[in-house]
A tleap script that builds the chain and sets N, CA, C and O, in Angstrom:
source leaprc.protein.ff14SB
mol = sequence {
  NMET GLU LYS SER ILE PHE THR LYS GLU TYR
  ALA ILE PHE LEU SER HIE LEU ARG ALA ALA
  ARG LYS THR ALA GLY LEU THR GLN GLU GLN
  VAL ALA GLU ARG LEU GLY GLN THR GLN SER
  PHE VAL SER LYS CYS GLU ARG GLY GLU ARG
  ARG ILE ASP VAL VAL GLU LEU ARG ALA PHE
  CYS GLN ALA ILE GLY ILE SER PHE ALA ASP
  PHE ILE GLN GLU LEU GLU THR ALA MET GLN
  GLN ARG CTYR
}
set mol.1.N position { -56.390 89.066 -148.342 }
set mol.1.CA position { -57.077 90.515 -147.495 }
set mol.1.C position { -56.079 91.716 -148.248 }
set mol.1.O position { -54.927 91.648 -148.679 }
set mol.2.N position { -56.710 92.427 -148.215 }
set mol.2.CA position { -56.726 93.861 -148.743 }
set mol.2.C position { -55.586 94.675 -148.231 }
set mol.2.O position { -55.589 94.900 -147.021 }
set mol.3.N position { -54.503 95.207 -149.036 }
set mol.3.CA position { -53.706 95.966 -148.485 }
set mol.3.C position { -54.231 97.059 -147.700 }
set mol.3.O position { -55.193 97.726 -148.082 }
set mol.4.N position { -53.575 97.274 -146.528 }
set mol.4.CA position { -53.989 98.121 -145.527 }
set mol.4.C position { -54.032 99.213 -145.679 }
set mol.4.O position { -54.718 99.953 -144.974 }
set mol.5.N position { -53.123 99.700 -146.891 }
set mol.5.CA position { -53.421 101.301 -147.250 }
set mol.5.C position { -54.609 101.828 -148.074 }
set mol.5.O position { -54.984 102.986 -148.256 }
set mol.6.N position { -54.992 100.906 -148.426 }
set mol.6.CA position { -56.478 100.792 -149.165 }
set mol.6.C position { -57.494 100.753 -148.129 }
set mol.6.O position { -58.477 101.417 -148.458 }
set mol.7.N position { -57.581 100.285 -147.156 }
set mol.7.CA position { -58.961 100.177 -146.479 }
set mol.7.C position { -59.606 101.338 -145.713 }
set mol.7.O position { -58.784 102.146 -145.279 }
set mol.8.N position { -60.623 101.548 -145.504 }
set mol.8.CA position { -61.195 102.331 -144.757 }
set mol.8.C position { -60.807 102.419 -143.331 }
set mol.8.O position { -60.817 103.532 -142.806 }
set mol.9.N position { -60.456 101.347 -142.622 }
set mol.9.CA position { -59.845 101.661 -141.244 }
set mol.9.C position { -58.241 102.701 -141.353 }
set mol.9.O position { -58.014 103.580 -140.521 }
set mol.10.N position { -57.116 102.332 -142.702 }
set mol.10.CA position { -56.552 102.915 -142.971 }
set mol.10.C position { -57.086 104.788 -143.115 }
set mol.10.O position { -56.603 105.683 -142.421 }
set mol.11.N position { -57.839 104.922 -143.863 }
set mol.11.CA position { -58.394 106.298 -143.946 }
set mol.11.C position { -58.765 106.879 -142.934 }
set mol.11.O position { -58.371 107.995 -142.594 }
set mol.12.N position { -59.725 106.052 -142.217 }
set mol.12.CA position { -60.309 106.328 -140.666 }
set mol.12.C position { -58.814 106.615 -139.925 }
set mol.12.O position { -58.898 107.706 -139.361 }
set mol.13.N position { -57.632 106.088 -139.753 }
set mol.13.CA position { -56.197 106.936 -139.261 }
set mol.13.C position { -55.869 107.823 -139.565 }
set mol.13.O position { -55.445 108.690 -138.800 }
set mol.14.N position { -55.945 107.918 -140.729 }
set mol.14.CA position { -54.885 109.108 -141.273 }
set mol.14.C position { -55.805 110.193 -141.243 }
set mol.14.O position { -55.358 111.337 -141.318 }
set mol.15.N position { -56.924 110.011 -141.152 }
set mol.15.CA position { -58.125 111.408 -141.010 }
set mol.15.C position { -57.656 111.856 -139.205 }
set mol.15.O position { -57.521 112.973 -138.704 }
set mol.16.N position { -57.504 110.506 -138.597 }
set mol.16.CA position { -57.481 110.982 -137.353 }
set mol.16.C position { -56.121 111.514 -136.562 }
set mol.16.O position { -55.972 112.032 -135.455 }
set mol.17.N position { -54.985 111.076 -137.864 }
set mol.17.CA position { -53.826 111.738 -137.752 }
set mol.17.C position { -53.606 113.105 -137.660 }
set mol.17.O position { -53.241 113.919 -136.812 }
set mol.18.N position { -53.981 113.078 -138.911 }
set mol.18.CA position { -54.258 114.992 -139.613 }
set mol.18.C position { -54.832 115.799 -138.487 }
set mol.18.O position { -54.220 116.724 -137.954 }
set mol.19.N position { -55.939 115.438 -138.177 }
set mol.19.CA position { -56.710 116.055 -137.326 }
set mol.19.C position { -56.428 116.577 -135.483 }
set mol.19.O position { -56.746 117.620 -134.911 }
set mol.20.N position { -55.683 115.287 -134.950 }
set mol.20.CA position { -54.649 115.319 -133.801 }
set mol.20.C position { -53.803 116.582 -133.959 }
set mol.20.O position { -53.703 117.494 -133.139 }
set mol.21.N position { -53.136 116.469 -135.308 }
set mol.21.CA position { -51.793 117.659 -135.507 }
set mol.21.C position { -53.086 119.050 -135.656 }
set mol.21.O position { -52.850 119.975 -134.878 }
set mol.22.N position { -53.817 119.162 -136.169 }
set mol.22.CA position { -54.660 120.343 -136.968 }
set mol.22.C position { -54.880 120.529 -135.059 }
set mol.22.O position { -54.344 121.486 -134.501 }
set mol.23.N position { -55.546 119.703 -134.408 }
set mol.23.CA position { -56.190 119.954 -132.563 }
set mol.23.C position { -55.101 120.986 -132.325 }
set mol.23.O position { -55.291 122.191 -132.162 }
set mol.24.N position { -53.780 120.271 -132.327 }
set mol.24.CA position { -52.543 120.705 -131.483 }
set mol.24.C position { -52.252 122.255 -132.166 }
set mol.24.O position { -51.380 123.074 -131.876 }
set mol.25.N position { -53.103 122.300 -132.969 }
set mol.25.CA position { -52.472 123.565 -133.698 }
set mol.25.C position { -51.011 123.803 -134.527 }
set mol.25.O position { -50.415 124.818 -134.889 }
set mol.26.N position { -50.801 122.682 -134.616 }
set mol.26.CA position { -49.510 122.630 -135.400 }
set mol.26.C position { -49.315 122.182 -137.061 }
set mol.26.O position { -50.035 121.329 -137.579 }
set mol.27.N position { -48.411 122.777 -137.672 }
set mol.27.CA position { -48.389 122.802 -139.491 }
set mol.27.C position { -47.109 121.352 -139.390 }
set mol.27.O position { -46.136 121.022 -138.712 }
set mol.28.N position { -47.870 120.892 -140.481 }
set mol.28.CA position { -46.607 119.922 -140.831 }
set mol.28.C position { -45.373 120.211 -141.054 }
set mol.28.O position { -44.640 119.234 -141.203 }
set mol.29.N position { -44.796 121.453 -141.141 }
set mol.29.CA position { -43.415 121.732 -140.929 }
set mol.29.C position { -43.068 121.814 -139.755 }
set mol.29.O position { -41.897 121.505 -139.537 }
set mol.30.N position { -43.879 122.226 -138.629 }
set mol.30.CA position { -43.707 122.220 -137.207 }
set mol.30.C position { -43.197 120.693 -136.758 }
set mol.30.O position { -42.085 120.431 -136.299 }
set mol.31.N position { -44.678 119.413 -137.093 }
set mol.31.CA position { -44.353 118.565 -136.591 }
set mol.31.C position { -42.894 117.839 -137.267 }
set mol.31.O position { -42.320 116.956 -136.630 }
set mol.32.N position { -42.450 118.240 -138.411 }
set mol.32.CA position { -41.656 117.699 -139.199 }
set mol.32.C position { -40.556 118.349 -138.660 }
set mol.32.O position { -39.507 117.826 -139.039 }
set mol.33.N position { -40.410 119.262 -137.942 }
set mol.33.CA position { -39.078 119.568 -137.286 }
set mol.33.C position { -38.774 118.943 -135.771 }
set mol.33.O position { -37.742 118.582 -135.204 }
set mol.34.N position { -40.150 118.991 -135.404 }
set mol.34.CA position { -39.893 117.835 -134.283 }
set mol.34.C position { -39.833 116.523 -134.371 }
set mol.34.O position { -39.602 115.929 -133.318 }
set mol.35.N position { -39.988 115.860 -135.398 }
set mol.35.CA position { -39.500 114.583 -135.588 }
set mol.35.C position { -38.079 114.346 -136.635 }
set mol.35.O position { -37.815 113.331 -137.280 }
set mol.36.N position { -37.287 115.633 -136.559 }
set mol.36.CA position { -36.446 115.659 -137.901 }
set mol.36.C position { -36.435 115.526 -139.033 }
set mol.36.O position { -35.456 115.742 -139.747 }
set mol.37.N position { -37.556 115.135 -139.416 }
set mol.37.CA position { -37.762 115.018 -140.552 }
set mol.37.C position { -38.226 116.224 -141.614 }
set mol.37.O position { -38.190 117.380 -141.191 }
set mol.38.N position { -38.681 115.961 -143.049 }
set mol.38.CA position { -38.953 117.016 -143.904 }
set mol.38.C position { -40.221 116.977 -143.601 }
set mol.38.O position { -40.786 116.065 -142.998 }
set mol.39.N position { -40.951 118.493 -144.228 }
set mol.39.CA position { -42.259 118.553 -144.425 }
set mol.39.C position { -42.600 117.916 -145.076 }
set mol.39.O position { -43.751 117.620 -144.756 }
set mol.40.N position { -42.128 117.156 -146.405 }
set mol.40.CA position { -42.675 116.143 -147.374 }
set mol.40.C position { -42.746 114.862 -146.635 }
set mol.40.O position { -43.518 113.972 -146.992 }
set mol.41.N position { -41.966 114.747 -145.619 }
set mol.41.CA position { -42.199 113.518 -145.152 }
set mol.41.C position { -43.595 113.418 -144.421 }
set mol.41.O position { -44.425 112.555 -144.709 }
set mol.42.N position { -43.768 114.327 -143.501 }
set mol.42.CA position { -45.210 114.453 -143.071 }
set mol.42.C position { -46.348 114.147 -143.715 }
set mol.42.O position { -47.247 113.430 -143.276 }
set mol.43.N position { -46.298 114.849 -145.059 }
set mol.43.CA position { -47.363 115.487 -145.577 }
set mol.43.C position { -47.335 113.669 -146.670 }
set mol.43.O position { -48.285 113.157 -147.261 }
set mol.44.N position { -46.358 113.318 -146.592 }
set mol.44.CA position { -46.807 111.863 -147.454 }
set mol.44.C position { -47.022 110.870 -146.647 }
set mol.44.O position { -47.660 109.876 -146.996 }
set mol.45.N position { -46.383 111.066 -145.171 }
set mol.45.CA position { -47.460 110.045 -144.209 }
set mol.45.C position { -48.851 110.554 -143.995 }
set mol.45.O position { -49.661 109.640 -144.154 }
set mol.46.N position { -49.363 111.607 -143.713 }
set mol.46.CA position { -50.668 112.192 -143.689 }
set mol.46.C position { -51.507 111.880 -144.877 }
set mol.46.O position { -52.729 111.868 -144.725 }
set mol.47.N position { -50.993 111.629 -146.039 }
set mol.47.CA position { -51.564 111.357 -146.980 }
set mol.47.C position { -51.908 109.656 -147.640 }
set mol.47.O position { -52.749 109.224 -148.428 }
set mol.48.N position { -50.802 109.037 -146.869 }
set mol.48.CA position { -51.057 107.464 -146.736 }
set mol.48.C position { -50.204 107.453 -148.323 }
set mol.48.O position { -50.646 106.612 -149.106 }
set mol.49.N position { -49.362 108.075 -148.691 }
set mol.49.CA position { -48.280 107.794 -149.687 }
set mol.49.C position { -46.806 106.787 -148.903 }
set mol.49.O position { -46.189 105.932 -149.539 }
set mol.50.N position { -46.502 107.169 -147.432 }
set mol.50.CA position { -45.764 106.505 -146.940 }
set mol.50.C position { -46.376 105.743 -145.375 }
set mol.50.O position { -46.574 106.352 -144.323 }
set mol.51.N position { -46.531 104.638 -145.561 }
set mol.51.CA position { -46.991 103.952 -144.617 }
set mol.51.C position { -45.960 104.211 -143.385 }
set mol.51.O position { -44.775 104.421 -143.643 }
set mol.52.N position { -46.443 104.193 -142.000 }
set mol.52.CA position { -45.841 104.425 -140.852 }
set mol.52.C position { -46.185 103.523 -139.861 }
set mol.52.O position { -47.311 103.371 -139.388 }
set mol.53.N position { -45.019 102.840 -139.519 }
set mol.53.CA position { -45.241 101.792 -138.144 }
set mol.53.C position { -45.639 102.101 -136.887 }
set mol.53.O position { -46.060 103.243 -136.701 }
set mol.54.N position { -45.592 101.193 -135.811 }
set mol.54.CA position { -45.974 101.902 -134.784 }
set mol.54.C position { -45.077 102.756 -134.217 }
set mol.54.O position { -45.538 103.886 -134.052 }
set mol.55.N position { -43.952 102.598 -133.862 }
set mol.55.CA position { -42.758 103.048 -133.486 }
set mol.55.C position { -42.876 104.794 -133.955 }
set mol.55.O position { -43.030 105.694 -133.130 }
set mol.56.N position { -42.760 105.010 -135.512 }
set mol.56.CA position { -43.489 106.045 -135.696 }
set mol.56.C position { -44.218 106.733 -135.423 }
set mol.56.O position { -44.104 107.958 -135.393 }
set mol.57.N position { -45.046 106.150 -135.187 }
set mol.57.CA position { -46.811 106.938 -134.773 }
set mol.57.C position { -46.300 107.117 -133.613 }
set mol.57.O position { -46.374 108.324 -133.382 }
set mol.58.N position { -45.754 106.501 -132.635 }
set mol.58.CA position { -45.579 107.195 -131.279 }
set mol.58.C position { -44.313 108.448 -131.304 }
set mol.58.O position { -44.261 109.267 -130.387 }
set mol.59.N position { -43.661 108.468 -132.067 }
set mol.59.CA position { -43.281 109.824 -132.345 }
set mol.59.C position { -43.817 110.612 -132.748 }
set mol.59.O position { -43.409 111.637 -132.202 }
set mol.60.N position { -44.793 110.896 -133.651 }
set mol.60.CA position { -45.398 111.556 -134.288 }
set mol.60.C position { -46.781 111.956 -133.277 }
set mol.60.O position { -47.549 112.905 -133.430 }
set mol.61.N position { -46.808 110.859 -132.168 }
set mol.61.CA position { -47.681 111.534 -131.284 }
set mol.61.C position { -46.974 112.505 -130.322 }
set mol.61.O position { -47.490 113.524 -129.864 }
set mol.62.N position { -45.766 112.076 -130.079 }
set mol.62.CA position { -44.732 113.011 -128.853 }
set mol.62.C position { -44.494 114.461 -129.592 }
set mol.62.O position { -44.277 115.562 -129.088 }
set mol.63.N position { -44.599 114.109 -130.807 }
set mol.63.CA position { -44.247 115.349 -131.591 }
set mol.63.C position { -45.321 116.229 -131.836 }
set mol.63.O position { -45.019 117.400 -132.069 }
set mol.64.N position { -47.033 115.771 -131.831 }
set mol.64.CA position { -48.271 116.421 -131.649 }
set mol.64.C position { -48.339 117.096 -130.366 }
set mol.64.O position { -48.289 118.326 -130.382 }
set mol.65.N position { -48.425 116.611 -129.482 }
set mol.65.CA position { -48.031 116.276 -127.931 }
set mol.65.C position { -49.300 115.874 -127.134 }
set mol.65.O position { -49.694 116.469 -126.131 }
set mol.66.N position { -49.966 114.661 -127.768 }
set mol.66.CA position { -50.912 113.705 -127.557 }
set mol.66.C position { -49.827 112.492 -127.117 }
set mol.66.O position { -48.753 112.204 -127.646 }
set mol.67.N position { -50.591 111.806 -125.804 }
set mol.67.CA position { -50.267 110.576 -125.452 }
set mol.67.C position { -50.907 109.398 -126.589 }
set mol.67.O position { -52.035 109.297 -127.071 }
set mol.68.N position { -49.368 108.381 -126.821 }
set mol.68.CA position { -49.423 107.355 -127.513 }
set mol.68.C position { -50.937 106.990 -127.041 }
set mol.68.O position { -51.858 107.616 -127.566 }
set mol.69.N position { -51.153 106.237 -126.302 }
set mol.69.CA position { -52.658 105.873 -125.701 }
set mol.69.C position { -54.178 106.357 -125.790 }
set mol.69.O position { -55.293 105.835 -125.808 }
set mol.70.N position { -53.535 107.829 -125.842 }
set mol.70.CA position { -54.909 108.462 -126.005 }
set mol.70.C position { -54.996 108.383 -127.401 }
set mol.70.O position { -56.091 108.036 -127.842 }
set mol.71.N position { -54.115 108.619 -128.187 }
set mol.71.CA position { -54.244 108.517 -129.628 }
set mol.71.C position { -55.508 107.330 -130.080 }
set mol.71.O position { -56.646 107.436 -130.538 }
set mol.72.N position { -54.575 106.113 -129.653 }
set mol.72.CA position { -55.226 104.636 -129.848 }
set mol.72.C position { -56.513 104.792 -129.190 }
set mol.72.O position { -57.459 104.519 -129.929 }
set mol.73.N position { -56.805 105.141 -128.055 }
set mol.73.CA position { -58.396 104.932 -127.913 }
set mol.73.C position { -59.527 106.106 -128.736 }
set mol.73.O position { -60.709 106.001 -129.063 }
set mol.74.N position { -58.632 107.100 -128.853 }
set mol.74.CA position { -59.254 108.071 -129.768 }
set mol.74.C position { -59.735 107.496 -131.216 }
set mol.74.O position { -60.794 107.831 -131.747 }
set mol.75.N position { -58.841 106.622 -131.747 }
set mol.75.CA position { -58.701 106.288 -132.856 }
set mol.75.C position { -59.692 104.836 -133.017 }
set mol.75.O position { -60.303 104.481 -134.025 }
set mol.76.N position { -59.635 104.242 -131.868 }
set mol.76.CA position { -60.824 103.003 -131.862 }
set mol.76.C position { -62.242 103.505 -131.734 }
set mol.76.O position { -63.313 103.296 -132.304 }
set mol.77.N position { -61.778 104.289 -130.702 }
set mol.77.CA position { -63.587 104.603 -130.782 }
set mol.77.C position { -63.968 105.643 -132.304 }
set mol.77.O position { -64.979 105.690 -133.006 }
set mol.78.N position { -63.051 106.156 -132.354 }
set mol.78.CA position { -63.574 106.651 -134.170 }
set mol.78.C position { -64.101 105.789 -135.025 }
set mol.78.O position { -65.118 105.872 -135.713 }
set mol.79.N position { -63.185 104.825 -134.897 }
set mol.79.CA position { -63.444 103.224 -135.783 }
set mol.79.C position { -64.858 102.385 -135.533 }
set mol.79.O position { -65.524 101.832 -136.408 }
set mol.80.N position { -65.075 102.423 -134.439 }
set mol.80.CA position { -66.300 101.506 -133.976 }
set mol.80.C position { -67.736 102.634 -134.137 }
set mol.80.O position { -68.867 102.194 -134.345 }
set mol.81.N position { -67.410 104.213 -133.987 }
set mol.81.CA position { -68.478 104.884 -134.850 }
set mol.81.C position { -68.283 104.937 -135.962 }
set mol.81.O position { -69.426 105.241 -136.300 }
set mol.82.N position { -67.787 104.892 -136.792 }
set mol.82.CA position { -68.381 104.317 -138.277 }
set mol.82.C position { -68.410 103.051 -138.983 }
set mol.82.O position { -68.464 102.926 -140.206 }
set mol.83.N position { -68.358 101.789 -137.816 }
set mol.83.CA position { -68.908 100.822 -138.243 }
set mol.83.C position { -70.626 100.345 -137.511 }
set mol.83.O position { -71.221 99.352 -137.930 }
savepdb mol mol.pdb
quit
């Protein structure tokens, strides 16, 4: 099994995470502040250099202002459209 950070699915996830932040009109710095993290942390997560778990993803969603359930549903739709 291929490491998940190198899959097409993970690339779609990262793209969706960045798009959600940008749609919310937030910078990486603003999200980082809301998370209590650095801008570098957010950047590494968005580029796939640092893998985030489901608890961290939920925190990202809260920081961005999107419900976790909505984010997952939109991600699932995006993945289904790509295959």
